N, CA, C, O and the ligand as a Tripos MOL2 file, in Angstrom:
@<TRIPOS>MOLECULE
protein
  301   299    76     0     0
PROTEIN
NO_CHARGES

@<TRIPOS>ATOM
      1 N           2.7900  -68.9330    7.7810 N.3       1 MET1
      2 CA          3.0420  -69.9590    6.8940 C.3       1 MET1
      3 C           3.6000  -71.2500    7.6450 C.2       1 MET1
      4 O           4.5230  -71.1450    8.4530 O.2       1 MET1
      5 N           3.0590  -72.3550    7.3750 N.am      2 THR2
      6 CA          3.6530  -73.5630    8.1010 C.3       2 THR2
      7 C           4.7940  -74.1330    7.2280 C.2       2 THR2
      8 O           4.8970  -73.9090    6.0220 O.2       2 THR2
      9 N           5.6270  -74.8810    7.9470 N.am      3 ASP3
     10 CA          6.7090  -75.4640    7.2600 C.3       3 ASP3
     11 C           6.1410  -76.5730    6.2860 C.2       3 ASP3
     12 O           5.1170  -77.2120    6.5300 O.2       3 ASP3
     13 N           6.8450  -76.7160    5.2660 N.am      4 THR4
     14 CA          6.5810  -77.8520    4.2810 C.3       4 THR4
     15 C           7.0290  -79.1420    4.9170 C.2       4 THR4
     16 O           7.7410  -79.1190    5.9210 O.2       4 THR4
     17 N           6.6220  -80.2930    4.3470 N.am      5 PRO5
     18 CA          7.0540  -81.5740    4.9500 C.3       5 PRO5
     19 C           8.5890  -81.6750    4.7960 C.2       5 PRO5
     20 O           9.2500  -82.1610    5.7130 O.2       5 PRO5
     21 N           9.1560  -81.2450    3.6980 N.am      6 VAL6
     22 CA         10.6080  -81.2650    3.4880 C.3       6 VAL6
     23 C          11.3660  -80.3380    4.5490 C.2       6 VAL6
     24 O          12.4010  -80.7200    5.0950 O.2       6 VAL6
     25 N          10.8040  -79.1400    4.7930 N.am      7 GLU7
     26 CA         11.4020  -78.3060    5.7660 C.3       7 GLU7
     27 C          11.2330  -78.8630    7.1520 C.2       7 GLU7
     28 O          12.1410  -78.7080    7.9690 O.2       7 GLU7
     29 N          10.1670  -79.4810    7.4580 N.am      8 GLU8
     30 CA          9.9680  -80.1110    8.7080 C.3       8 GLU8
     31 C          10.9000  -81.2390    8.9620 C.2       8 GLU8
     32 O          11.3760  -81.4410   10.0790 O.2       8 GLU8
     33 N          11.1670  -81.9920    7.8970 N.am      9 SER9
     34 CA         12.1130  -83.1610    7.9780 C.3       9 SER9
     35 C          13.5800  -82.5720    8.2260 C.2       9 SER9
     36 O          14.3150  -83.0920    9.0660 O.2       9 SER9
     37 N          13.9600  -81.5220    7.5030 N.am     10 LEU10
     38 CA         15.2570  -81.0340    7.6380 C.3      10 LEU10
     39 C          15.5260  -80.4960    9.0130 C.2      10 LEU10
     40 O          16.6250  -80.6130    9.5570 O.2      10 LEU10
     41 N          14.3860  -79.8440    9.6150 N.am     11 PHE11
     42 CA         14.5450  -79.3090   10.9780 C.3      11 PHE11
     43 C          14.8020  -80.4100   11.9510 C.2      11 PHE11
     44 O          15.6470  -80.3430   12.8440 O.2      11 PHE11
     45 N          13.9660  -81.4970   11.7050 N.am     12 GLN12
     46 CA         14.1180  -82.7130   12.6340 C.3      12 GLN12
     47 C          15.4580  -83.2770   12.5750 C.2      12 GLN12
     48 O          15.9730  -83.6330   13.6350 O.2      12 GLN12
     49 N          16.1380  -83.4170   11.4020 N.am     13 ILE13
     50 CA         17.4300  -83.9640   11.1470 C.3      13 ILE13
     51 C          18.3840  -83.0290   11.9310 C.2      13 ILE13
     52 O          19.1700  -83.5060   12.7490 O.2      13 ILE13
     53 N          18.3220  -81.7680   11.6970 N.am     14 ILE14
     54 CA         19.2600  -80.7410   12.4050 C.3      14 ILE14
     55 C          19.0860  -80.8770   13.9370 C.2      14 ILE14
     56 O          20.0760  -80.9690   14.6620 O.2      14 ILE14
     57 N          17.9060  -80.8880   14.3960 N.am     15 HIS15
     58 CA         17.5850  -81.0940   15.8570 C.3      15 HIS15
     59 C          18.2540  -82.4960   16.3530 C.2      15 HIS15
     60 O          18.9580  -82.5610   17.3610 O.2      15 HIS15
     61 N          17.9920  -83.4440   15.6440 N.am     16 CYS16
     62 CA         18.6430  -84.8090   15.9540 C.3      16 CYS16
     63 C          20.1710  -84.7430   16.1290 C.2      16 CYS16
     64 O          20.7280  -85.2340   17.1100 O.2      16 CYS16
     65 N          20.8470  -84.0920   15.0990 N.am     17 TYR17
     66 CA         22.3060  -83.9070   15.0840 C.3      17 TYR17
     67 C          22.7420  -83.1750   16.2900 C.2      17 TYR17
     68 O          23.6440  -83.6050   17.0090 O.2      17 TYR17
     69 N          22.0580  -81.9780   16.5380 N.am     18 HIS18
     70 CA         22.5010  -81.2790   17.8250 C.3      18 HIS18
     71 C          22.3220  -82.0110   19.1730 C.2      18 HIS18
     72 O          23.0870  -81.8370   20.1220 O.2      18 HIS18
     73 N          21.2640  -82.8380   19.1910 N.am     19 GLN19
     74 CA         20.9880  -83.5460   20.3780 C.3      19 GLN19
     75 C          22.0660  -84.5200   20.6640 C.2      19 GLN19
     76 O          22.5090  -84.6620   21.8040 O.2      19 GLN19
     77 N          22.5350  -85.2570   19.5510 N.am     20 TYR20
     78 CA         23.6550  -86.1730   19.6920 C.3      20 TYR20
     79 C          25.0630  -85.4970   19.9170 C.2      20 TYR20
     80 O          25.9070  -85.9580   20.6850 O.2      20 TYR20
     81 N          25.2160  -84.4030   19.1970 N.am     21 ALA21
     82 CA         26.5150  -83.6270   19.2160 C.3      21 ALA21
     83 C          26.8200  -83.0680   20.5980 C.2      21 ALA21
     84 O          27.9690  -82.8380   20.9740 O.2      21 ALA21
     85 N          25.7480  -82.8640   21.3240 N.am     22 ALA22
     86 CA         25.8470  -82.1610   22.6810 C.3      22 ALA22
     87 C          26.1750  -83.2450   23.7890 C.2      22 ALA22
     88 O          26.3770  -82.9110   24.9560 O.2      22 ALA22
     89 N          26.2150  -84.5130   23.3790 N.am     23 ARG23
     90 CA         26.4860  -85.5320   24.5210 C.3      23 ARG23
     91 C          27.6950  -85.5610   25.0570 C.2      23 ARG23
     92 O          27.8000  -85.9650   26.2150 O.2      23 ARG23
     93 N          28.8270  -85.1490   24.3450 N.am     24 GLU24
     94 CA         30.1700  -85.2110   24.9420 C.3      24 GLU24
     95 C          31.0930  -84.1870   24.1120 C.2      24 GLU24
     96 O          30.8360  -83.8510   22.9560 O.2      24 GLU24
     97 N          32.1140  -83.7720   24.7930 N.am     25 GLY25
     98 CA         33.0800  -82.8740   24.1020 C.3      25 GLY25
     99 C          32.4550  -81.6610   23.4670 C.2      25 GLY25
    100 O          31.5630  -80.9970   23.9950 O.2      25 GLY25
    101 N          33.0020  -81.4200   22.2700 N.am     26 ASP26
    102 CA         32.3800  -80.1340   21.5280 C.3      26 ASP26
    103 C          30.9420  -80.3050   21.2150 C.2      26 ASP26
    104 O          30.5160  -81.2880   20.6090 O.2      26 ASP26
    105 N          30.2080  -79.3380   21.6360 N.am     27 LEU27
    106 CA         28.7500  -79.3930   21.4410 C.3      27 LEU27
    107 C          28.3510  -79.3870   20.0550 C.2      27 LEU27
    108 O          27.2880  -79.9320   19.7570 O.2      27 LEU27
    109 N          29.0450  -78.8560   19.1930 N.am     28 GLU28
    110 CA         28.7000  -78.6020   17.7790 C.3      28 GLU28
    111 C          29.2210  -79.6910   16.7790 C.2      28 GLU28
    112 O          28.8970  -79.5960   15.5950 O.2      28 GLU28
    113 N          29.9790  -80.6730   17.1870 N.am     29 THR29
    114 CA         30.4680  -81.6620   16.3620 C.3      29 THR29
    115 C          30.1780  -83.0540   16.9630 C.2      29 THR29
    116 O          29.9670  -83.2100   18.1650 O.2      29 THR29
    117 N          30.1790  -84.0680   16.0510 N.am     30 LEU30
    118 CA         29.8900  -85.3780   16.4700 C.3      30 LEU30
    119 C          31.2320  -86.2020   16.6840 C.2      30 LEU30
    120 O          32.0620  -86.2440   15.7760 O.2      30 LEU30
    121 N          31.4210  -86.8050   17.7970 N.am     31 SER31
    122 CA         32.5030  -87.7810   17.9490 C.3      31 SER31
    123 C          32.0600  -89.0310   17.2820 C.2      31 SER31
    124 O          30.8910  -89.1910   16.9320 O.2      31 SER31
    125 N          32.9940  -89.9180   17.1040 N.am     32 LEU32
    126 CA         32.6950  -91.2550   16.5480 C.3      32 LEU32
    127 C          31.5930  -91.9860   17.3720 C.2      32 LEU32
    128 O          30.6970  -92.6320   16.8290 O.2      32 LEU32
    129 N          31.7140  -91.8440   18.6770 N.am     33 GLU33
    130 CA         30.7100  -92.4860   19.6150 C.3      33 GLU33
    131 C          29.2650  -91.8790   19.4380 C.2      33 GLU33
    132 O          28.2400  -92.5590   19.4080 O.2      33 GLU33
    133 N          29.3250  -90.4600   19.3220 N.am     34 GLU34
    134 CA         28.0040  -89.8470   19.0670 C.3      34 GLU34
    135 C          27.4530  -90.2310   17.7140 C.2      34 GLU34
    136 O          26.2520  -90.4480   17.5580 O.2      34 GLU34
    137 N          28.3580  -90.3150   16.7120 N.am     35 LEU35
    138 CA         27.7570  -90.6630   15.3510 C.3      35 LEU35
    139 C          27.2380  -92.0690   15.3180 C.2      35 LEU35
    140 O          26.1900  -92.3320   14.7280 O.2      35 LEU35
    141 N          27.9850  -93.0280   15.9700 N.am     36 LYS36
    142 CA         27.4000  -94.4710   16.1590 C.3      36 LYS36
    143 C          26.0540  -94.4200   16.7480 C.2      36 LYS36
    144 O          25.1130  -95.0150   16.2230 O.2      36 LYS36
    145 N          25.9290  -93.6950   17.8710 N.am     37 ALA37
    146 CA         24.6870  -93.7550   18.6200 C.3      37 ALA37
    147 C          23.5440  -93.0790   17.8240 C.2      37 ALA37
    148 O          22.3880  -93.5030   17.8560 O.2      37 ALA37
    149 N          23.9380  -92.0030   17.1110 N.am     38 LEU38
    150 CA         22.8410  -91.3990   16.2890 C.3      38 LEU38
    151 C          22.3370  -92.3090   15.1720 C.2      38 LEU38
    152 O          21.1380  -92.4320   14.9240 O.2      38 LEU38
    153 N          23.3340  -92.9570   14.4920 N.am     39 LEU39
    154 CA         22.9050  -93.8380   13.4980 C.3      39 LEU39
    155 C          22.2490  -95.1280   14.0540 C.2      39 LEU39
    156 O          21.2510  -95.5420   13.4640 O.2      39 LEU39
    157 N          22.6830  -95.7580   15.0640 N.am     40 MET40
    158 CA         22.0690  -96.8610   15.5820 C.3      40 MET40
    159 C          20.5480  -96.6120   16.1530 C.2      40 MET40
    160 O          19.6380  -97.4330   16.0420 O.2      40 MET40
    161 N          20.4550  -95.5020   16.6990 N.am     41 ASP41
    162 CA         19.1770  -95.1120   17.3160 C.3      41 ASP41
    163 C          18.1850  -94.5940   16.2950 C.2      41 ASP41
    164 O          16.9780  -94.7030   16.5140 O.2      41 ASP41
    165 N          18.6320  -94.0520   15.2240 N.am     42 ASN42
    166 CA         17.8210  -93.3890   14.3030 C.3      42 ASN42
    167 C          17.6370  -93.9160   12.8730 C.2      42 ASN42
    168 O          16.6310  -93.6520   12.2150 O.2      42 ASN42
    169 N          18.6470  -94.6680   12.4200 N.am     43 VAL43
    170 CA         18.4860  -95.2770   11.1180 C.3      43 VAL43
    171 C          19.2630  -96.7060   11.1840 C.2      43 VAL43
    172 O          20.2760  -96.9540   10.5300 O.2      43 VAL43
    173 N          18.6320  -97.5920   12.0650 N.am     44 PRO44
    174 CA         19.2110  -98.8970   12.2140 C.3      44 PRO44
    175 C          19.2310  -99.7580   10.8990 C.2      44 PRO44
    176 O          20.1380 -100.5610   10.6860 O.2      44 PRO44
    177 N          18.2510  -99.5650   10.0800 N.am     45 ARG45
    178 CA         18.2510 -100.3600    8.8940 C.3      45 ARG45
    179 C          19.3050  -99.9350    7.9930 C.2      45 ARG45
    180 O          19.8790 -100.7760    7.3020 O.2      45 ARG45
    181 N          19.6350  -98.6160    7.9330 N.am     46 PHE46
    182 CA         20.7120  -98.0690    7.1780 C.3      46 PHE46
    183 C          22.0770  -98.6340    7.4890 C.2      46 PHE46
    184 O          22.8600  -99.0130    6.6180 O.2      46 PHE46
    185 N          22.3310  -98.6680    8.8900 N.am     47 VAL47
    186 CA         23.4660  -99.2640    9.4970 C.3      47 VAL47
    187 C          23.6310 -100.6790    9.1880 C.2      47 VAL47
    188 O          24.7190 -101.1890    8.9190 O.2      47 VAL47
    189 N          22.4660 -101.3240    9.2360 N.am     48 GLU48
    190 CA         22.5600 -102.8330    8.9860 C.3      48 GLU48
    191 C          22.9610 -103.1010    7.4420 C.2      48 GLU48
    192 O          23.6370 -104.0730    7.1050 O.2      48 GLU48
    193 N          22.5110 -102.2140    6.6240 N.am     49 THR49
    194 CA         22.8140 -102.3120    5.1890 C.3      49 THR49
    195 C          24.3000 -102.0620    4.9040 C.2      49 THR49
    196 O          24.9010 -102.6500    4.0050 O.2      49 THR49
    197 N          24.8770 -101.1290    5.7450 N.am     50 LEU50
    198 CA         26.2070 -100.7840    5.6050 C.3      50 LEU50
    199 C          27.1870 -101.8980    5.8770 C.2      50 LEU50
    200 O          28.2100 -102.1210    5.2300 O.2      50 LEU50
    201 N          26.7100 -102.6060    6.9810 N.am     51 GLY51
    202 CA         27.5340 -103.7770    7.4180 C.3      51 GLY51
    203 C          27.3750 -105.0180    6.5060 C.2      51 GLY51
    204 O          28.2940 -105.8360    6.4700 O.2      51 GLY51
    205 N          26.3200 -105.1900    5.8090 N.am     52 ARG52
    206 CA         26.0540 -106.2770    4.9360 C.3      52 ARG52
    207 C          26.5250 -106.0950    3.6270 C.2      52 ARG52
    208 O          27.3130 -106.9080    3.1420 O.2      52 ARG52
    209 N          26.1000 -105.0480    2.9570 N.am     53 LYS53
    210 CA         26.3790 -104.9600    1.4950 C.3      53 LYS53
    211 C          27.3510 -103.9490    1.0720 C.2      53 LYS53
    212 O          27.8160 -104.0140   -0.0660 O.2      53 LYS53
    213 N          27.7330 -102.9360    1.9530 N.am     54 GLU54
    214 CA         28.6600 -101.9390    1.4950 C.3      54 GLU54
    215 C          30.0020 -102.1060    2.1420 C.2      54 GLU54
    216 O          30.0580 -102.5610    3.2850 O.2      54 GLU54
    217 N          31.0310 -101.7860    1.5220 N.am     55 PRO55
    218 CA         32.3240 -101.9370    2.1760 C.3      55 PRO55
    219 C          32.7380 -100.8720    3.2540 C.2      55 PRO55
    220 O          33.7740 -100.9320    3.9150 O.2      55 PRO55
    221 N          31.8220  -99.9290    3.3350 N.am     56 TYR56
    222 CA         31.9890  -98.9200    4.4210 C.3      56 TYR56
    223 C          31.3430  -99.2760    5.6720 C.2      56 TYR56
    224 O          30.1450  -99.5610    5.6850 O.2      56 TYR56
    225 N          32.1220  -99.2810    6.8270 N.am     57 SER57
    226 CA         31.7020  -99.4010    8.1390 C.3      57 SER57
    227 C          31.4270  -98.0230    8.6520 C.2      57 SER57
    228 O          31.7610  -97.0480    7.9790 O.2      57 SER57
    229 N          30.8240  -97.8940    9.8320 N.am     58 ILE58
    230 CA         30.6540  -96.5160   10.4740 C.3      58 ILE58
    231 C          31.9770  -95.8290   10.6110 C.2      58 ILE58
    232 O          32.0610  -94.6270   10.3620 O.2      58 ILE58
    233 N          32.9980  -96.5190   10.9870 N.am     59 MET59
    234 CA         34.3510  -95.9800   11.1550 C.3      59 MET59
    235 C          34.7840  -95.3000    9.7440 C.2      59 MET59
    236 O          35.2340  -94.1560    9.6630 O.2      59 MET59
    237 N          34.5870  -96.1490    8.6780 N.am     60 GLU60
    238 CA         34.9780  -95.5810    7.4480 C.3      60 GLU60
    239 C          34.1570  -94.3890    6.9660 C.2      60 GLU60
    240 O          34.7130  -93.4900    6.3350 O.2      60 GLU60
    241 N          32.8520  -94.3490    7.2420 N.am     61 LEU61
    242 CA         31.8960  -93.2600    7.0700 C.3      61 LEU61
    243 C          32.5300  -92.0430    7.9160 C.2      61 LEU61
    244 O          32.6500  -90.9360    7.3910 O.2      61 LEU61
    245 N          32.8750  -92.2540    9.0610 N.am     62 PHE62
    246 CA         33.3710  -91.1960    9.9880 C.3      62 PHE62
    247 C          34.6780  -90.6240    9.3650 C.2      62 PHE62
    248 O          34.8340  -89.4080    9.2490 O.2      62 PHE62
    249 N          35.6210  -91.5400    8.9640 N.am     63 ARG63
    250 CA         36.8700  -91.0620    8.3780 C.3      63 ARG63
    251 C          36.6100  -90.1690    7.2280 C.2      63 ARG63
    252 O          37.1750  -89.0790    7.1420 O.2      63 ARG63
    253 N          35.7610  -90.6020    6.3300 N.am     64 VAL64
    254 CA         35.5720  -89.8720    5.0890 C.3      64 VAL64
    255 C          34.9390  -88.4950    5.4210 C.2      64 VAL64
    256 O          35.2700  -87.4930    4.7870 O.2      64 VAL64
    257 N          34.0160  -88.4550    6.4320 N.am     65 ALA65
    258 CA         33.2960  -87.1460    6.7040 C.3      65 ALA65
    259 C          34.1450  -86.2130    7.6670 C.2      65 ALA65
    260 O          33.8010  -85.0630    7.9380 O.2      65 ALA65
    261 N          35.2610  -86.8100    8.1440 N.am     66 ASP66
    262 CA         36.0640  -85.9410    9.0350 C.3      66 ASP66
    263 C          36.8520  -84.8790    8.3050 C.2      66 ASP66
    264 O          37.9970  -85.0910    7.9080 O.2      66 ASP66
    265 N          36.2280  -83.7500    8.1380 N.am     67 LYS67
    266 CA         36.6510  -82.6800    7.2630 C.3      67 LYS67
    267 C          38.0140  -82.1170    7.6740 C.2      67 LYS67
    268 O          38.9080  -81.9320    6.8490 O.2      67 LYS67
    269 N          38.1470  -81.8360    9.0540 N.am     68 ASN68
    270 CA         39.3310  -81.2620    9.5560 C.3      68 ASN68
    271 C          40.4210  -82.2800    9.8080 C.2      68 ASN68
    272 O          41.5190  -81.8930   10.2080 O.2      68 ASN68
    273 N          40.1610  -83.6420    9.5830 N.am     69 LYS69
    274 CA         41.1070  -84.7660    9.7940 C.3      69 LYS69
    275 C          41.6920  -84.8310   11.0640 C.2      69 LYS69
    276 O          42.8720  -85.1620   11.1760 O.2      69 LYS69
    277 N          40.9450  -84.5310   12.1090 N.am     70 ASP70
    278 CA         41.3850  -84.6440   13.5130 C.3      70 ASP70
    279 C          41.1400  -85.9570   14.1020 C.2      70 ASP70
    280 O          41.5270  -86.2560   15.2310 O.2      70 ASP70
    281 N          40.4380  -86.8050   13.2600 N.am     71 ASN71
    282 CA         40.0290  -88.3010   13.7250 C.3      71 ASN71
    283 C          39.1380  -88.2490   14.9910 C.2      71 ASN71
    284 O          38.9840  -89.2840   15.6400 O.2      71 ASN71
    285 N          38.5920  -87.1900   15.3430 N.am     72 CYS72
    286 CA         37.7600  -87.1060   16.5940 C.3      72 CYS72
    287 C          36.4430  -86.4170   16.5570 C.2      72 CYS72
    288 O          35.6760  -86.4840   17.5170 O.2      72 CYS72
    289 N          36.1560  -85.7400   15.4450 N.am     73 SER73
    290 CA         34.9300  -85.0850   15.4000 C.3      73 SER73
    291 C          34.4250  -84.7660   13.9840 C.2      73 SER73
    292 O          35.1800  -84.4550   13.0630 O.2      73 SER73
    293 N          33.1210  -84.8640   13.8830 N.am     74 LEU74
    294 CA         32.5000  -84.3070   12.6140 C.3      74 LEU74
    295 C          31.8290  -83.0040   12.8110 C.2      74 LEU74
    296 O          31.2250  -82.7410   13.8510 O.2      74 LEU74
    297 N          31.9330  -82.1840   11.8100 N.am     75 LEU75
    298 CA         31.1910  -80.8830   11.8870 C.3      75 LEU75
    299 C          30.0100  -80.9060   11.0160 C.2      75 LEU75
    300 O          29.2750  -79.9220   10.9480 O.2      75 LEU75
    301 CA         30.2020  -83.7830   20.5920 Ca       76 CA76
@<TRIPOS>BOND
     1     1     2 1
     2     2     3 1
     3     3     4 2
     4     3     5 am
     5     5     6 1
     6     6     7 1
     7     7     8 2
     8     7     9 am
     9     9    10 1
    10    10    11 1
    11    11    12 2
    12    11    13 am
    13    13    14 1
    14    14    15 1
    15    15    16 2
    16    15    17 am
    17    17    18 1
    18    18    19 1
    19    19    20 2
    20    19    21 am
    21    21    22 1
    22    22    23 1
    23    23    24 2
    24    23    25 am
    25    25    26 1
    26    26    27 1
    27    27    28 2
    28    27    29 am
    29    29    30 1
    30    30    31 1
    31    31    32 2
    32    31    33 am
    33    33    34 1
    34    34    35 1
    35    35    36 2
    36    35    37 am
    37    37    38 1
    38    38    39 1
    39    39    40 2
    40    39    41 am
    41    41    42 1
    42    42    43 1
    43    43    44 2
    44    43    45 am
    45    45    46 1
    46    46    47 1
    47    47    48 2
    48    47    49 am
    49    49    50 1
    50    50    51 1
    51    51    52 2
    52    51    53 am
    53    53    54 1
    54    54    55 1
    55    55    56 2
    56    55    57 am
    57    57    58 1
    58    58    59 1
    59    59    60 2
    60    59    61 am
    61    61    62 1
    62    62    63 1
    63    63    64 2
    64    63    65 am
    65    65    66 1
    66    66    67 1
    67    67    68 2
    68    67    69 am
    69    69    70 1
    70    70    71 1
    71    71    72 2
    72    71    73 am
    73    73    74 1
    74    74    75 1
    75    75    76 2
    76    75    77 am
    77    77    78 1
    78    78    79 1
    79    79    80 2
    80    79    81 am
    81    81    82 1
    82    82    83 1
    83    83    84 2
    84    83    85 am
    85    85    86 1
    86    86    87 1
    87    87    88 2
    88    87    89 am
    89    89    90 1
    90    90    91 1
    91    91    92 2
    92    91    93 am
    93    93    94 1
    94    94    95 1
    95    95    96 2
    96    95    97 am
    97    97    98 1
    98    98    99 1
    99    99   100 2
   100    99   101 am
   101   101   102 1
   102   102   103 1
   103   103   104 2
   104   103   105 am
   105   105   106 1
   106   106   107 1
   107   107   108 2
   108   107   109 am
   109   109   110 1
   110   110   111 1
   111   111   112 2
   112   111   113 am
   113   113   114 1
   114   114   115 1
   115   115   116 2
   116   115   117 am
   117   117   118 1
   118   118   119 1
   119   119   120 2
   120   119   121 am
   121   121   122 1
   122   122   123 1
   123   123   124 2
   124   123   125 am
   125   125   126 1
   126   126   127 1
   127   127   128 2
   128   127   129 am
   129   129   130 1
   130   130   131 1
   131   131   132 2
   132   131   133 am
   133   133   134 1
   134   134   135 1
   135   135   136 2
   136   135   137 am
   137   137   138 1
   138   138   139 1
   139   139   140 2
   140   139   141 am
   141   141   142 1
   142   142   143 1
   143   143   144 2
   144   143   145 am
   145   145   146 1
   146   146   147 1
   147   147   148 2
   148   147   149 am
   149   149   150 1
   150   150   151 1
   151   151   152 2
   152   151   153 am
   153   153   154 1
   154   154   155 1
   155   155   156 2
   156   155   157 am
   157   157   158 1
   158   158   159 1
   159   159   160 2
   160   159   161 am
   161   161   162 1
   162   162   163 1
   163   163   164 2
   164   163   165 am
   165   165   166 1
   166   166   167 1
   167   167   168 2
   168   167   169 am
   169   169   170 1
   170   170   171 1
   171   171   172 2
   172   171   173 am
   173   173   174 1
   174   174   175 1
   175   175   176 2
   176   175   177 am
   177   177   178 1
   178   178   179 1
   179   179   180 2
   180   179   181 am
   181   181   182 1
   182   182   183 1
   183   183   184 2
   184   183   185 am
   185   185   186 1
   186   186   187 1
   187   187   188 2
   188   187   189 am
   189   189   190 1
   190   190   191 1
   191   191   192 2
   192   191   193 am
   193   193   194 1
   194   194   195 1
   195   195   196 2
   196   195   197 am
   197   197   198 1
   198   198   199 1
   199   199   200 2
   200   199   201 am
   201   201   202 1
   202   202   203 1
   203   203   204 2
   204   203   205 am
   205   205   206 1
   206   206   207 1
   207   207   208 2
   208   207   209 am
   209   209   210 1
   210   210   211 1
   211   211   212 2
   212   211   213 am
   213   213   214 1
   214   214   215 1
   215   215   216 2
   216   215   217 am
   217   217   218 1
   218   218   219 1
   219   219   220 2
   220   219   221 am
   221   221   222 1
   222   222   223 1
   223   223   224 2
   224   223   225 am
   225   225   226 1
   226   226   227 1
   227   227   228 2
   228   227   229 am
   229   229   230 1
   230   230   231 1
   231   231   232 2
   232   231   233 am
   233   233   234 1
   234   234   235 1
   235   235   236 2
   236   235   237 am
   237   237   238 1
   238   238   239 1
   239   239   240 2
   240   239   241 am
   241   241   242 1
   242   242   243 1
   243   243   244 2
   244   243   245 am
   245   245   246 1
   246   246   247 1
   247   247   248 2
   248   247   249 am
   249   249   250 1
   250   250   251 1
   251   251   252 2
   252   251   253 am
   253   253   254 1
   254   254   255 1
   255   255   256 2
   256   255   257 am
   257   257   258 1
   258   258   259 1
   259   259   260 2
   260   259   261 am
   261   261   262 1
   262   262   263 1
   263   263   264 2
   264   263   265 am
   265   265   266 1
   266   266   267 1
   267   267   268 2
   268   267   269 am
   269   269   270 1
   270   270   271 1
   271   271   272 2
   272   271   273 am
   273   273   274 1
   274   274   275 1
   275   275   276 2
   276   275   277 am
   277   277   278 1
   278   278   279 1
   279   279   280 2
   280   279   281 am
   281   281   282 1
   282   282   283 1
   283   283   284 2
   284   283   285 am
   285   285   286 1
   286   286   287 1
   287   287   288 2
   288   287   289 am
   289   289   290 1
   290   290   291 1
   291   291   292 2
   292   291   293 am
   293   293   294 1
   294   294   295 1
   295   295   296 2
   296   295   297 am
   297   297   298 1
   298   298   299 1
   299   299   300 2
@<TRIPOS>SUBSTRUCTURE
     1 MET1         2 RESIDUE 1 A MET
     2 THR2         6 RESIDUE 1 A THR
     3 ASP3        10 RESIDUE 1 A ASP
     4 THR4        14 RESIDUE 1 A THR
     5 PRO5        18 RESIDUE 1 A PRO
     6 VAL6        22 RESIDUE 1 A VAL
     7 GLU7        26 RESIDUE 1 A GLU
     8 GLU8        30 RESIDUE 1 A GLU
     9 SER9        34 RESIDUE 1 A SER
    10 LEU10       38 RESIDUE 1 A LEU
    11 PHE11       42 RESIDUE 1 A PHE
    12 GLN12       46 RESIDUE 1 A GLN
    13 ILE13       50 RESIDUE 1 A ILE
    14 ILE14       54 RESIDUE 1 A ILE
    15 HIS15       58 RESIDUE 1 A HIS
    16 CYS16       62 RESIDUE 1 A CYS
    17 TYR17       66 RESIDUE 1 A TYR
    18 HIS18       70 RESIDUE 1 A HIS
    19 GLN19       74 RESIDUE 1 A GLN
    20 TYR20       78 RESIDUE 1 A TYR
    21 ALA21       82 RESIDUE 1 A ALA
    22 ALA22       86 RESIDUE 1 A ALA
    23 ARG23       90 RESIDUE 1 A ARG
    24 GLU24       94 RESIDUE 1 A GLU
    25 GLY25       98 RESIDUE 1 A GLY
    26 ASP26      102 RESIDUE 1 A ASP
    27 LEU27      106 RESIDUE 1 A LEU
    28 GLU28      110 RESIDUE 1 A GLU
    29 THR29      114 RESIDUE 1 A THR
    30 LEU30      118 RESIDUE 1 A LEU
    31 SER31      122 RESIDUE 1 A SER
    32 LEU32      126 RESIDUE 1 A LEU
    33 GLU33      130 RESIDUE 1 A GLU
    34 GLU34      134 RESIDUE 1 A GLU
    35 LEU35      138 RESIDUE 1 A LEU
    36 LYS36      142 RESIDUE 1 A LYS
    37 ALA37      146 RESIDUE 1 A ALA
    38 LEU38      150 RESIDUE 1 A LEU
    39 LEU39      154 RESIDUE 1 A LEU
    40 MET40      158 RESIDUE 1 A MET
    41 ASP41      162 RESIDUE 1 A ASP
    42 ASN42      166 RESIDUE 1 A ASN
    43 VAL43      170 RESIDUE 1 A VAL
    44 PRO44      174 RESIDUE 1 A PRO
    45 ARG45      178 RESIDUE 1 A ARG
    46 PHE46      182 RESIDUE 1 A PHE
    47 VAL47      186 RESIDUE 1 A VAL
    48 GLU48      190 RESIDUE 1 A GLU
    49 THR49      194 RESIDUE 1 A THR
    50 LEU50      198 RESIDUE 1 A LEU
    51 GLY51      202 RESIDUE 1 A GLY
    52 ARG52      206 RESIDUE 1 A ARG
    53 LYS53      210 RESIDUE 1 A LYS
    54 GLU54      214 RESIDUE 1 A GLU
    55 PRO55      218 RESIDUE 1 A PRO
    56 TYR56      222 RESIDUE 1 A TYR
    57 SER57      226 RESIDUE 1 A SER
    58 ILE58      230 RESIDUE 1 A ILE
    59 MET59      234 RESIDUE 1 A MET
    60 GLU60      238 RESIDUE 1 A GLU
    61 LEU61      242 RESIDUE 1 A LEU
    62 PHE62      246 RESIDUE 1 A PHE
    63 ARG63      250 RESIDUE 1 A ARG
    64 VAL64      254 RESIDUE 1 A VAL
    65 ALA65      258 RESIDUE 1 A ALA
    66 ASP66      262 RESIDUE 1 A ASP
    67 LYS67      266 RESIDUE 1 A LYS
    68 ASN68      270 RESIDUE 1 A ASN
    69 LYS69      274 RESIDUE 1 A LYS
    70 ASP70      278 RESIDUE 1 A ASP
    71 ASN71      282 RESIDUE 1 A ASN
    72 CYS72      286 RESIDUE 1 A CYS
    73 SER73      290 RESIDUE 1 A SER
    74 LEU74      294 RESIDUE 1 A LEU
    75 LEU75      298 RESIDUE 1 A LEU
    76 CA76       301 GROUP 0 **** ****
């Protein structure tokens, strides 16, 4: 059985996450720099929208998503 389009998209997102998470430090988490690179390289229009219309910057997005509150990585 082949993957559905949604499954294929999810696998691509997971693969992308791991590619960027492995760039520095913990291989399983995204640093702020890794998150910035992932967003700028893969969803530039989304990032542009954040800067123009939404009060959240990438830093704010990172802070909110920082579940363990270590200010240095996202899981
Ligand atoms: Ca990392």
